[in-house]
Structure formats: structure tokens, C-alpha cells
TORLUM-987608 format. One record per residue (C-alpha): x, y, z; residue number from 1. Coordinates in Angstrom, 3 decimals. Example, Ala and Ser with C-alpha at 12.3 -4.5 7.8 and 13.67 -1.06 7.14 Angstrom:
BEGIN
<<12.300,-4.500,7.800>,1>
<<13.670,-1.060,7.140>,2>
//
This chain:
BEGIN
<<0.015,-0.137,-0.078>,1>
<<2.743,2.479,0.910>,2>
<<4.502,1.744,-2.432>,3>
<<1.242,2.610,-4.226>,4>
<<0.867,5.755,-2.300>,5>
<<4.458,6.675,-3.024>,6>
<<3.909,6.303,-6.830>,7>
<<0.678,8.427,-6.628>,8>
<<2.542,11.130,-4.626>,9>
<<5.362,11.099,-7.176>,10>
<<2.931,11.383,-10.037>,11>
<<1.011,14.303,-8.267>,12>
<<4.224,16.084,-7.753>,13>
<<5.171,15.435,-11.555>,14>
<<1.899,16.943,-12.629>,15>
<<2.364,19.924,-10.214>,16>
<<5.688,20.766,-11.669>,17>
<<4.381,20.265,-15.122>,18>
<<1.718,22.937,-14.418>,19>
<<4.378,25.151,-13.090>,20>
<<6.598,24.772,-16.001>,21>
<<3.963,25.273,-18.498>,22>
<<2.588,28.390,-16.881>,23>
<<6.311,29.797,-16.704>,24>
<<6.410,29.139,-20.512>,25>
<<3.266,30.769,-21.276>,26>
<<4.162,33.734,-19.090>,27>
<<6.952,34.575,-21.378>,28>
<<4.602,36.469,-23.521>,29>
<<1.933,37.801,-21.204>,30>
<<1.342,38.798,-17.601>,31>
<<-0.069,36.471,-14.930>,32>
<<-3.248,38.461,-14.741>,33>
<<-4.160,37.449,-18.317>,34>
<<-3.228,33.804,-17.964>,35>
<<-6.227,31.381,-17.892>,36>
<<-6.018,28.033,-16.216>,37>
<<-7.258,26.301,-19.164>,38>
<<-4.297,27.554,-21.214>,39>
<<-2.035,25.947,-18.756>,40>
<<-3.937,22.628,-18.502>,41>
<<-4.179,22.401,-22.133>,42>
<<-0.388,22.808,-22.352>,43>
<<0.079,19.989,-19.929>,44>
<<-2.523,17.749,-21.289>,45>
<<-4.708,17.301,-18.235>,46>
<<-8.360,18.241,-17.583>,47>
<<-9.103,21.639,-16.219>,48>
<<-10.421,20.031,-12.997>,49>
<<-7.037,18.576,-12.460>,50>
<<-5.661,22.064,-11.750>,51>
<<-7.519,22.323,-8.711>,52>
<<-5.846,19.405,-7.071>,53>
<<-2.736,21.364,-6.985>,54>
<<-3.605,25.098,-6.890>,55>
<<-6.634,27.092,-5.681>,56>
<<-6.287,29.654,-8.579>,57>
<<-3.774,31.012,-11.104>,58>
<<-2.862,33.439,-8.343>,59>
<<-1.968,30.465,-6.061>,60>
<<0.035,29.068,-8.784>,61>
<<1.762,32.383,-9.303>,62>
<<2.706,32.365,-5.595>,63>
<<4.281,29.051,-6.067>,64>
<<6.318,30.356,-9.007>,65>
<<7.589,33.186,-6.771>,66>
<<8.754,30.671,-4.305>,67>
<<10.488,28.489,-7.048>,68>
<<12.102,31.653,-8.506>,69>
<<13.300,33.360,-5.453>,70>
<<13.292,30.683,-2.739>,71>
<<16.519,29.120,-3.826>,72>
<<18.380,32.419,-4.027>,73>
<<18.852,33.114,-0.252>,74>
<<22.129,31.406,-0.075>,75>
<<23.440,33.144,-3.223>,76>
<<22.359,36.524,-1.988>,77>
<<24.201,36.075,1.211>,78>
<<27.357,35.076,-0.669>,79>
<<27.381,38.197,-2.789>,80>
<<27.701,40.440,0.243>,81>
<<29.844,38.217,2.566>,82>
<<32.904,39.684,4.047>,83>
<<35.297,37.348,2.190>,84>
<<37.844,39.224,-0.042>,85>
<<38.435,42.766,-0.861>,86>
<<35.497,45.322,-1.660>,87>
<<36.363,45.057,-5.278>,88>
<<36.503,41.127,-5.213>,89>
<<33.120,41.102,-3.466>,90>
<<31.548,43.348,-6.157>,91>
<<33.086,41.250,-9.025>,92>
<<31.756,38.094,-7.474>,93>
<<28.278,39.578,-6.828>,94>
<<28.091,40.704,-10.543>,95>
<<29.171,37.297,-11.945>,96>
<<26.870,35.325,-9.642>,97>
<<23.887,37.514,-10.788>,98>
<<24.978,37.157,-14.543>,99>
<<25.206,33.361,-14.008>,100>
<<21.718,33.099,-12.439>,101>
<<20.135,35.213,-15.144>,102>
<<21.734,33.013,-17.904>,103>
<<20.503,29.884,-16.200>,104>
<<17.046,30.976,-15.351>,105>
<<15.902,33.700,-17.650>,106>
<<12.286,32.884,-17.500>,107>
<<12.149,33.089,-13.642>,108>
<<13.903,36.544,-13.723>,109>
<<11.419,37.719,-16.406>,110>
<<8.465,36.587,-14.383>,111>
<<9.692,38.315,-11.182>,112>
<<10.682,41.549,-13.104>,113>
<<7.087,41.665,-14.686>,114>
<<4.954,40.606,-11.669>,115>
<<6.880,42.629,-8.925>,116>
<<4.542,45.537,-9.945>,117>
<<1.753,43.439,-11.726>,118>
<<-1.808,43.133,-11.173>,119>
<<-2.072,40.033,-9.073>,120>
<<-1.949,41.273,-5.452>,121>
<<-1.070,37.876,-3.666>,122>
<<1.915,37.505,-6.160>,123>
<<3.133,41.018,-5.608>,124>
<<2.924,40.466,-1.908>,125>
<<4.763,37.114,-2.143>,126>
<<7.498,38.810,-4.032>,127>
<<7.713,41.608,-1.574>,128>
<<7.893,39.006,1.399>,129>
<<10.809,37.300,-0.267>,130>
<<12.576,40.570,-0.973>,131>
<<12.061,41.520,2.775>,132>
<<13.569,38.159,3.714>,133>
<<16.617,38.931,1.483>,134>
<<16.964,42.273,3.182>,135>
<<16.979,40.785,6.596>,136>
<<19.416,38.046,5.615>,137>
<<21.721,40.516,3.873>,138>
<<21.593,42.699,7.054>,139>
<<22.666,39.803,9.227>,140>
<<25.379,39.211,6.823>,141>
<<26.626,42.788,6.738>,142>
<<26.614,42.956,10.530>,143>
<<29.433,40.412,10.585>,144>
<<31.641,42.762,8.669>,145>
<<34.026,44.960,10.799>,146>
<<32.991,47.832,8.523>,147>
<<29.534,47.767,10.187>,148>
<<30.762,48.510,13.735>,149>
<<28.695,51.267,14.948>,150>
<<25.832,50.876,12.658>,151>
<<22.313,50.746,13.900>,152>
<<19.866,47.881,12.771>,153>
<<17.870,50.449,10.889>,154>
<<20.969,51.612,8.968>,155>
<<22.115,48.037,8.289>,156>
<<18.749,47.271,6.880>,157>
<<18.826,50.330,4.747>,158>
<<22.090,49.336,3.280>,159>
<<20.781,45.775,2.847>,160>
<<17.857,46.940,0.902>,161>
<<20.075,49.022,-1.253>,162>
<<22.095,45.889,-2.195>,163>
<<19.120,43.950,-2.824>,164>
<<17.457,46.539,-5.082>,165>
<<20.714,46.995,-7.006>,166>
<<20.836,43.200,-7.608>,167>
<<17.380,43.151,-8.951>,168>
<<18.187,46.118,-11.286>,169>
<<21.398,44.349,-12.425>,170>
<<19.432,41.067,-13.172>,171>
<<16.912,43.021,-15.331>,172>
<<19.714,44.593,-17.168>,173>
<<21.461,41.214,-17.800>,174>
<<18.068,39.791,-18.936>,175>
<<17.958,42.478,-21.583>,176>
<<21.371,41.718,-23.006>,177>
<<20.633,37.973,-22.921>,178>
<<17.525,38.490,-25.171>,179>
<<19.557,40.591,-27.519>,180>
<<22.623,38.308,-27.521>,181>
<<24.970,41.285,-27.480>,182>
<<28.356,40.542,-25.659>,183>
<<29.352,44.282,-25.816>,184>
<<26.055,45.149,-24.100>,185>
<<26.684,42.580,-21.399>,186>
<<30.157,43.959,-20.854>,187>
<<28.575,47.394,-20.555>,188>
<<26.107,46.047,-17.854>,189>
<<29.091,44.627,-15.913>,190>
<<30.746,47.994,-16.089>,191>
<<27.579,49.856,-14.876>,192>
<<26.684,47.227,-12.172>,193>
<<30.387,47.353,-10.797>,194>
<<30.331,51.148,-10.570>,195>
<<27.049,51.341,-8.773>,196>
<<27.976,48.675,-6.377>,197>
<<31.308,50.421,-5.716>,198>
<<29.419,53.704,-5.184>,199>
<<27.224,51.925,-2.521>,200>
<<30.571,50.363,-1.081>,201>
<<32.265,53.745,-0.878>,202>
<<29.286,55.461,0.688>,203>
<<29.069,52.619,3.232>,204>
<<32.712,53.238,4.257>,205>
<<32.129,56.948,5.056>,206>
<<28.639,56.777,6.469>,207>
<<29.630,57.208,10.001>,208>
<<32.037,60.013,9.249>,209>
//
């Protein structure tokens, strides 16, 4: 009996992932607010009623996509601001990590960029919740750095959110260059992102002056 339940659970998970993958593909050319569940189930080859065994609505599916897109990034975000290396080495590491993630997961990055200010409230809120978690995690990482001695929690959170916002901007810029396939534009994004992160870093060093 347990073996049969295990097979059923595996099949259920497979169908759920297929629905997520199909929705992500369909969202390449439209917003979540215009996506119909029949489009998604048709792409997977299941009946529309099967959708409700996995998600309450397309908004619920969107929230699951947010978790899929951002939930695995927490470790990477912490690495980008860790105290290892010189400031320039940290910046170079951060920019390359962002570029690599965008190249590996362009559809997820595009989804977050579009839906962060989109028309589906639960999804907007899910994205904001994840970004708030990033901010708190980056704040804790920054607090370990000797440069943060004397900073208040509010100041550290402000700095953390600056880093998170800049990472999102950089990811969107890399996405544009990926779609155009222009190496010279990618190099320009690296240059711009490096300069912006360096500016934040320099400001940080003199904040308590």
C-alpha cells in the first residue's frame, strides 16, 4: 500500500511541476493576470479540473512560481555580500553570480521583473515578502563585517535593501542583454553594475564620518 501511495505522490508532484513549467513558459509573452488556467492545463494535457488538485487559482500558482524563482536564491544573495575578499573582489563576485543566475534561469527572472509590480496582489505580496527576507538576511551578513561596527539595525537594513534593489536592477539589465545576445552590451552591464555597487560600497565606508 505504501508503495502505491508513493507512486501516486510522485505522479502528483510531477503533474504539479508540469503545471508550473507550462505556466512559466506561457508567461514569457503575457502577464499572470491574463493567464487562464485552461491555457495551462491544455499545455500539460490534463483536464481543467485537475488544476484544482494542485492550486486554488492562477494567483496561487503564481505564488508557487515566486517561491520557485526566489526561494532558492537566499544562499546566493548572502554570498554576494559576505565579508570574504576585498570590496572589489566582493563586487566582481556579486556581478558574476547575478549574471550566471540570469543566464541559467531567464524565465524566472522575467517573471519576477514583470510581476513585482503586476496586477495580481497575492503574487506582488509574495515577491515583497521574499525581498524583505533577502533584506533581513543581507543585514545579518553585513553585521558580521568589521565595516559595520557602530551601525544601527535600521542603518544596516537600509544598506541591505540598497544591495538587494541593485541586484534586482542588475538582473533585469542582464536579462535584456541575454535576449539581444550582445556581448558588448553585457560588458557594459558589468561595468555599470560594478560602478553602482562600488558607489554603495564607498558610501558605506564613510557613512559614520
